[in-house]
MARZA-332575 format. One record per atom (N, C-alpha, C, CB): x, y negated, z. Coordinates in steps of 0.1 Angstrom, whole numbers, plus 5000, padded with zeros to 4 digits. Glycine has a CB too. Layout:
REM MARZA-332575
XYZ/...
REM end
This chain:
REM MARZA-332575
551440358082/551840228089/552740258101/550640148092/553640168103/554540188115/554640058122/555940228110/554840068135/555339958143/556839968142/554839958158/557539868137/558939878133/559839818143/559039818119/560739898148/561839838156/563239858150/561839918170/563239878137/564439878129/564639738123/564539988119/563539688117/563539558112/564639538101/563639448123/564839638093/565839618082/567239618087/565539498074/567539688099/568839678106/569039548112/569939718096/567939468115/568139348123/567839218117/569439348128/567739198104/567539068098/566139008102/567639078083/565139088104/563839028105/563738978120/562739128102/563638848121/563638778135/562238718137/564738678136/561538678126/560238618128/559038718124/560138498120/559338808116/558338908111/558438918096/556938858115/558039028091/558039048076/557138948069/557639198073/557638898058/556838808050/556238698058/555638888043/557038638066/556638518074/556238408065/557738478084/555038358066/554438268056/555338138056/553038228060/555838088067/556537968068/557837978060/556837928082/558538088062/559838108055/559638138040/560638228062/558638218037/558438248023/558038128015/557338358021/557238038021/556837918014/558137838011/555837838022/559037828021/560237748019/561137818008/561037748032/561137948008/561938017998/561337987984/561938168000/560037987982/559437957969/559837817965/557937977970/559837727974/560237587971/561737587967/560037497983/562537677973/563937687969/564137727954/564637777978/563137807949/563237847935/563237727925/562137947932/562637617930/562437507921/563837437918/561537407926/564837467926/566137407924/566737467911/567037437935/566437587908/566737637894/567937747894/567137527886/568337797905/569337897905/570637847910/569437957891/571737897904/573137867908/573737777898/573937997911/574737697902/575337597894/576837597894/574837457897/577437667904/578837647907/579237517914/579637657893/578237457919/578437327927/577637337940/577937207919/578137267950/577337267962/576137177961/578237207974/575137207970/573937127970/573637067984/572737227967/572736967984/572436907996/571937008007/571336797994/571137108002/570637208011/571737288018/569637298003/572837318010/573937388016/574437308028/575037408006/574637178026/575137088037/574137088049/575336948032/572837088046/571837078056/571837208065/570437058050/571937318058/571937448066/573237458074/571837568056/574337408068/575637408076/575537328088/576737368067/574837208087/574637118098/573837188109/574036988094/572837258105/571937328115/572737438122/570737398108/573537508115/574437608122/575337548131/575137698111/576037438127/577037368135/576337318148/577637258128/575137268147/574437218159/574037318169/573137138154/573837448164/573437558173/574637628178/572537648166/575737628171/576937708175/578137608175/577237828165/578637568187/579737468187/581037518180/580037438202/581237648180/582537698174/582437678159/582737838177/581337658153/581137648138/581537508134/579737688134/582737468134/583137338130/583137318114/584537308135/583537418107/583437428093/582837558089/584737408086/582037568078/581237678074/581437708059/579737658078/581537838056/581437888043/580337998042/582837948038/579637998031/578538088029/578938208021/577338018023/578238318023/578438448016/577038508015/579438538023/577038628009/575738698007/575438808017/575838757993/576438858024/576238968033/577238958045/576439108026/576939028056/577739038067/579139088064/577139118078/579139198056/580439248052/581339148045/580239368043/580739068036/581538968029/582038858039/580738908018/581238828048/581638718058/582738768066/580438678066/582638888071/583738948080/585038958072/583339078086/584939008059/586039028051/586738888049/585639088037/586038788047/586638648045/587238608058/585538548041/586538628069/587138588082/588438658085/586138618094/588538788082/589838858084/590938808075/589639008082/590538778063/591538718054/592038588058/590938708039/591138498063/591538368068/592438378080/590238278071/592038478089/592838498101/594238538098/592138588111/594338628089/595738678085/596538568080/595638798075/595938488071/596638378065/597138278076/595838308055/596238248085/596538148096/597638198105/595238108103/597438328109/598438378119/599738428113/597838498126/599738458100/600938508093/601138658097/602038428097/600138718103/600338858107/599238948101/600338878123/599539068096/598639148088/597739238096/599439228078/598139278108/597439378115/596339318124/598339468124/595339408127/594239358135/593739468145/593039308126/593039418155/592439508165/590939508163/592739458180/590339628164/588839638165/588539718178/588339718153/587439678184/586939748196/586239878193/586039648204/586539978200/585940108198/584440098198/586440208208/583840158188/582340148187/581840028179/581740148200/582739938176/582339818169/582139848154/583339708171/581239768148/581039788133/581139648127/579639848131/581939648116/582139518110/581939518095/583539468113/581239618089/580939618075/581539728068/581339488069/581539718055/581939828046/583039798036/580739878038/584139728041/585239708033/586439788039/585539558031/587439808031/588539908035/589239878048/589539918024/589439748051/590239718063/589539758076/590539578063/588139768075/587439788088/586639928087/586439688090/586839998077/586140138076/587040238083/585840178062/587340218096/588040308104/587340308118/589540258105/587440418124/586640428137/587440518147/585240488135/587240488160/587840578170/586940698172/587940498184/587440818170/586640938170/586440978184/587441048162/585540918191/585240948205/584541088206/584240838210/583741128196/583041248198/584041368198/582141268186/585141358192/586141468192/587241438202/586841478178/587041338211/588041298220/587841378234/588041148223/588941418239/588941488252/589341388263/589841618252/588441348272/588741248282/589841288292/587541208290/590041428293/591041478302/592441458297/590741628304/592541438284/593841418278/594241268279/593941468263/595541248282/595941108284/596441048271/597141108295/595441028262/595640968249/594440898245/596141078239/594640808235/593440738229/592740828219/593940608223/591540798216/590840868205/591540848192/589340828204/591540948184/592140928171/591340828162/592341068163/592140768153/591440668144/591240748131/592340538142/590040748126/589740818113/589040728103/588840938116/589140768091/588540688080/587040708081/589040728066/586340598078/584840598078/584240628064/584340478083/585040648054/584540668041/585640728032/584040538034/585240818023/586240858012/586540728004/585640968004/587640727998/588040617989/588740507996/586840567982/588840508009/589540408017/591040448017/589040398031/591940368011/593340408010/593940428024/594140298003/594740538025/595340568038/596240458043/596140698037/596840378034/597740268038/597140168048/598340198026/595740158047/595140058056/595140108070/593740038051/595340238073/595340288086/596440218095/595640438086/597540178088/598640118096/598239978100/599840118087/597239918095/596839788099/595939778111/596139718087/595339898115/594239898125/594739948138/593139988120/594339868149/594539908163/593139918169/595539808170/592940008179/591640008186/591840008201/590940138182/590939948208/590939938222/589539958227/591539798227/589340008239/587940018245/587439888249/587940118256/586139868249/585439748254/585639738269/583939748250/585639618274/585639588288/586839638296/584339638294/587939648288/589239688295/590339598290/589539838291/590439488298/591439388294/592839438295/591239258303/593039528304/594439588306/594839658293/594439678318/593839738288/594139808275/594439708264/593039898271/593739608263/593939508253/595339438255/592839398253/595639408267/596939338270/598139438267/597039298284/597939568270/598939668266/599239668251/598539808272/598139668244/598239668229/598939548224/596839688223/598539438229/599139308224/600639298229/598339188230/600939348241/602339338246/603139428237/602339388260/602639538232/603339638224/603539588210/602739778225/602439538204/602439518189/601939378186/601539618182/601939278195/601339148193/602039068182/601339078205/603339108180/604039028169/603539068155/605539058170/602739178154/602239218141/600739198140/602539358138/600039168152/598639168152/598139018151/598039228165/597338988140/596938858138/595538828141/597138828124/594738928144/593338898146/592739008155/592538898133/591738968163/590939068171/589439048166/591039038186/588839158162/587439168157/586639228168/587339248144/585639158173/584839208184/583339168182/585339158197/582439258185/581039238187/580839238202/580139338179/580639128209/580439138223/579139208227/580338998229/578139218219/577039308220/577139398208/575639238221/577439528209/577739618198/576539658191/578639738203/576339608179/575039628172/574939768166/574939528161/575939838165/575839978160/576340078171/576739998148/576240028183/576640118194/575740088207/578140108198/574440098204/573440098215/573439958222/573740198225/573939858217/573939728224/574839728236/572539698229/575839818237/576739808248/577439678248/577839928247/577539608260/577939468260/579139438268/576739388266/579939338263/581039288270/580539208282/581939198261/581339198293/581039118304/581538978301/581539178317/581038878309/581538738307/583038738311/580738648316/583438818322/584738818327/585738878316/584938898340/585238978309/586039048299/586338948287/585439178294/585238878283/585438788272/586338668276/584038738268/586238628288/587138528293/588638578292/586838488308/588838698296/590238758295/590638768280/590238888302/589638818272/589938828257/590438698251/588738878250/589638588255/589938458250/591438418254/588938348255/591738438267/593038408272/594138488266/593038428287/593938618264/594938698258/595238658243/594538848259/594138628236/594338588222/595138458221/592938578215/594838368230/595638248230/597038268233/595038148241/597338358243/598638388247/599538448236/598638478260/598838538228/599638618218/599438568204/599238768219/598838448203/598638388190/597838478180/599938348183/596738528186/595838618178/594538538176/595538748186/594038538164/592738478160/591638558165/592638448145/590738498174/589638568179/588438558170/589238518193/588038668163/586838668154/585738738162/587238748141/584738658165/583538718171/582438738160/582938618182/582138868158/581238908148/579838898153/581539058144/579138798148/577738768153/576738808141/577538628157/577138898133/576238928122/574938978127/576839048113/574939048138/573639098144/573139008155/573739238149/574038958163/573538878175/573238728171/574638878186/573838678161/573638538157/572238498155/574438508145/571738398162/570438348161/569338448165/570138298147/569738548173/568838648178/568838648193/569238788173/570038658200/570038678214/570038538221/571338748218/570338438214/570238298219/570338208207/571338268230/570038078209/570137988198/571637968194/569537848202/572437978203/573937978200/574538108200/574637888211/573738218199/574238348197/574938408210/575238358186/575638508208/576338578219/577338488226/576938708215/577938388218/578938298224/578238208235/579538208213/577038168232/576338088242/575938178254/575038028236/575538298251/575138398262/576238428271/574538528255/577438448266/578638488274/579638378277/579338608267/579338258273/580238148276/581638158270/580338138291/581738198257/582938208251/582938138237/583338358249/584038098233/584138018220/585138098211/584637878222/584638128199/585438198189/586438108182/584638278179/587438168176/588238088166/587538098153/589638148165/587038218149/586238238137/585038318142/587038308126/583838298135/582738378138/581938398125/581838308149/581138508125/580438548113/578938568116/581038678107/578138538106/576738548108/576038598095/576138408111/574938668097/574138718086/572738748092/574838838079/572238868089/571038918094/569938818097/571338988107/569738778109/568638688113/568638548108/568438688128/569738508101/569938368097/568838328087/571338358091/568238418080/567338378070/566138468069/567938378056/565838538080/564638628082/564538728070/563438548083/565638788066/565638888056/566138848042/564238938055/566238718040/566838678027/568338688028/566438528023/569038718016/570438748017/571338628018/570838828004/571738608030/572638498033/573538528045/571938358036/574838488044/575738518055/576638388056/576538648053/577438388067/578338268068/579538318076/577638148075/580738258073/581838258081/582138118086/583138328074/582438098099/582637968104/583737968115/581237918110/584137848119/585137848129/585837708130/586137948127/587037718137/587837598139/588237538126/589037638148/588237408126/588537338113/589937368108/588337188115/590937368117/592237388113/592437528107/593237368124/591737628112/591737758106/590937768093/591237868116/589737718093/588937728081/589537648069/587537668084/590337548072/591037468062/592037558054/591737348067/592237678058/593137768050/592437798037/593437898058/591137798037/590337818024/590637698016/588837838027/591137718004/591537597996/592937567997/590637487999/593637618007/595037588010/595837728009/595337518023/595537797999/596137927997/595238047999/597337938006/594138038006/593238148008/592038127998/592638148022/591838237991/590738237981/589438287988/591138337969/588338217986/587038257990/586038207980/586738218005/585138287976/584138247967/583138357963/584738187954/582238327955/581238427951/580138347943/580638497962/579838407931/578838337922/577538307929/578638427910/577038397937/575738377943/575838327958/574938507942/576938297962/577038237976/576238117977/578538217980/575538097988/574737977991/573637957980/575637857991/573038067976/571938067966/570837977972/571438207963/570237887964/569137797969/567937867975/568737717958/567537977970/566438047976/566738097990/565938167968/567938157992/568338208005/568538088015/569538298004/569137988010/569437868018/568137808023/570237768010/567137798014/565837738018/565137828029/564937728006/565237958027/564738048038/565438028051/564838198033/566838018050/567637998062/567237868069/569138008059/567137758061/566837628066/565537638075/566737528055/564537698070/563237708077/563337798089/562137758068/564037918087/564238008098/564937938110/565038138094/566037878107/566837808118/566037698124/568137758112/565337628116/564437518122/563537578132/563737448111/562837688129/561937748138/562637798150/561137868131/563737868149/564437918160/565037808169/565638008156/565437698163/566037588171/564937508178/566837498162/563737488172/562837388177/561537448183/562437308165/561437588184/560237648190/560737738201/559337718179/559837808208/560137898218/560138048213/559237888230/560438058200/560338198193/561338298200/560738188179/562538248203/563538348209/563138378223/564938288208/562538288230/562138318244/560938418243/561638188251/560038408234/558938498233/559438638229/557938448222/560438638220/560938768216/561638838228/561938758204/562338768235/563038828247/562038878257/563938718254/560938798259/559838838268/559238968264/558838728270/558938978251/558339108245/559339218248/558039088231/560639198246/561639298248/561639348263/562939258244/561539248272/561539278286/560339368289/561539158294/559139328284/557939408286/558039548281/556739338279/558639558269/558839698263/559839778272/559439688249/560939718277/561839788285/561139828298/563039698289/560339738304/559639778317/558739898315/558939658322/557939898304/557039998301/557740138299/556139968290/558840128291/559540248288/560140308301/560740228278/560740218309/561340258322/560240318331/561940138329/559040268331/558040328339/557640468335/556740238339/557540488322/557240618316/558340718320/557140618301/559640688318/560740778321/560940798336/562040718315/560740698344/560840718358/559840808364/560840578365/558640798359/557540888364/557841028361/556240848358/558641058351/559041198348/560441238353/558941218333/561041158361/562341188366/563441188356/562241318373/563241118345/564241118335/565241008337/563641108321/566541038339/567540928340/567640838328/568940988343/567740708329/567740628318/568340488322/566340608312/568740408312/569240278314/569140198301/570640268320/569240068302/569239988290/570539908288/567939888290/570839878276/572039798273/571639678264/573139878267/572539588263/572339478253/571339378258/571839538240/570639318248/569739208251/568339258247/570139078242/567339208254/565939248251/565539238236/564939178259/566139148229/565839128214/566539238206/566238998210/567539308211/568239418204/568739518215/569439368195/567839598219/568039678232/568439818229/566739678240/569439858236/569939998236/569240078247/571440008237/568840198244/568240288254/569140408256/566840338249/569440438268/570340548271/569640648281/571640498278/569840778279/569340868288/570540908298/568840998281/570840818306/571740828317/571440718327/573240828311/571640738339/571340648349/572240528350/571240708363/573440538344/574440428344/574540378330/575740478350/574440248328/574640188315/576140198311/574140038314/576440248299/577940258295/578540118294/578040328282/579740108297/580439978295/581339988283/581239948308/581440098277/582240118264/581740238257/583740118267/582240248245/581840358236/582140498242/582440348222/583240508248/583640638254/582640688264/585040628261/581940598271/580940648281/579640678275/580740538291/579440648262/578240698255/578140848255/578240638240/579340908255/579341058256/578641118268/580741108256/578541038279/577941088291/576341088290/578341008303/575841018280/574341008279/573841128271/573940878273/572541148273/571841268266/571341218253/570741328275/572241198243/571841148230/571141248222/573141098223/571241378226/570441478219/569041468222/570941618223/568641428234/567241408237/566741288230/567141388253/567541178229/567141058221/566841098207/568140948222/567741178201/567541208187/566241288184/568741298182/565941378194/564641448192/563441358195/564641568202/563541268204/562541178208/562241088196/562841098220/563241048189/563040958177/562141028167/564440918171/562341148164/561541228155/560141228159/562041368153/559841248171/558441248176/557841108174/558341288191/558640998177/558140868176/557740838161/559140768181/558640878152/558340858138/557040918134/559440918129/556741038139/555441108136/554241038141/555441248141/554440958152/553340888158/553240738153/553540888173/554140708143/554040578137/554840468144/552640528137/555840508152/556840408158/558140428151/556940438174/558540328144/559840338136/560940288144/559640268123/561840378148/563140348155/564240408148/563040388170/565440358150/566640418144/566840558149/567840328146/566940658141/567040798146/568340828153/566940888135/569340738151/570640758157/570640678171/571840698148/571040748182/570940688195/571940568196/571240788205/572840548187/573740438188/573240308182/575040478181/572040308177/571440188171/570440128181/570740228158/570439998183/569439938192/568039928186/569939798196/567039898194/565739858190/565639708188/564639918200/565339668176/565239528173/563739478175/565739488159/563539358181/562239298182/562239168174/561839278196/561039128170/560838998163/559638928168/560739028148/559438808164/558338728169/556938788166/558338588162/556838878156/555538938153/555239058162/555538988139/556139098171/555839198180/554939138192/557139268186/553639148190/552739088200/552439188211/551539038193/551539148220/551139228231/550539368226/550139158240/549739358216/549139478210/550139578205/548139448199/551139528199/552239618194/552939688206/553339538186/553239608216/553939668227/553139768234/554339548237/551839738237/550939838243/550839968236/549639768246/550639948223/550540068214/551840148214/550140038200/552940078214/554240148214/554340228227/555340048213/554040168238/554240238251/553340358252/553940138262/552040348247/551240468247/551740578239/549840428242/552340548227/552840648219/554240698224/552940598204/554940608230/556240648236/556040758247/556940528242/555040738255/554640838266/554340968260/553540788274/553540968249/553141098242/554441158236/552141068232/555241078230/556441138224/557441198234/557241028216/557541138245/558441188256/557841328260/558441098268/556541338262/556041468267/556141568256/554541448270/555941528243/556141628232/557541678232/555741568219/558541588233/559941618233/560341718244/560841498233/559741688256/560041778267/559441908266/559641708280/558341918260/557642048259/558042138247/556142028259/558642078237/558942148225/560242218227/558942068213/560342348223/561642418224/562442398236/562442388211/561942438248/562642408260/564142448259/562042498272/564942348264/566442368264/567142328252/566742518267/566342298241/566942278228/567442128227/565942298217/566842038235/567141898232/568141838243/565941818232/569041918248/570041858257/569741878272/570241718253/570441798280/570441808294/569141778301/571541728300/568341688296/567141648303/566141768303/566541528296/565841818291/564941928290/565442048297/564541958276/566742078296/567242188303/567042188318/568742208300/567242068323/567142048338/565642058343/567741918342/564742048334/563342048338/562542178335/562641928331/563242278329/562542408326/562842508337/562942458313/
REM end
């Protein structure tokens, strides 16, 4: 048995096998499967999303976050008439060819006056897609403006996770997002805010509510249905109307009644109860306890992101972009994660992944986690002195 802080990479927001959601899903089976036609439930769920996220004026459903982002990028290219796009270094947007590119920060020398190289994230991705991708660091509006000034006539979309779900929860500032919004408007770039992980998790209105920004297009998945396969692409009506006006979007199993029924109940709970407040409070308690353990041992640390999806760094300063992740002792984290697994605490073994919390993480879970975290830290520090990076080296 494990106390789980991976939560299926983030979809579980209420808890595994939540009785309320599963009962709704079983009722969804009575509809009878798929028909190639819309249903009343599809409209009901769309209305719930629109009520929680003001930017979601029109909504299309999909089965996964990757599919939703792929559709958003296609719609943005059609609307802007420009084929190229920007991704923020450290951001993750799924597993299709246009976004399977990354800034190779680990092989980057900060002393050299150049950007990290852009590399393919998978074999089988055609090299021709490389020419479509631009990268910029998070929280650097000047770098973004330079990129747009240089190539804005070819760049039709900016893809951004304001809280980076595959990069420790490193977060954009409100000021940066304000500048991003302004620059996208100035250069006629469609702002796509990827809320696949933050949507219906960090706030009822997602990261857009949290940071006071409004997307042109936004994508959702993960927590939308507490683990049932559903995703959505949403946005401004004039942009979304490209679907059906030259832009193809569809899928046999999109808006499946079982997933829709689960989403309808999940969103009802999140909108009408204090579930998200309770999750955030549990995350704050966990952070405070972890901080106390590390501080008592003189271990530099900091947290990033939101308490519901929290990044833990072994550095006294929270990184503001992916490049600064290099300054943290991620080797110590990797070793610590192994010890936590042995003790029954399931965390992502890669330091770039946040810890996810859900409504089922009660006081008992948090207390047990902190007891075992303390033991894991001591085991990591005592095993193979010097092997696990700067922290253990400095303490032997």
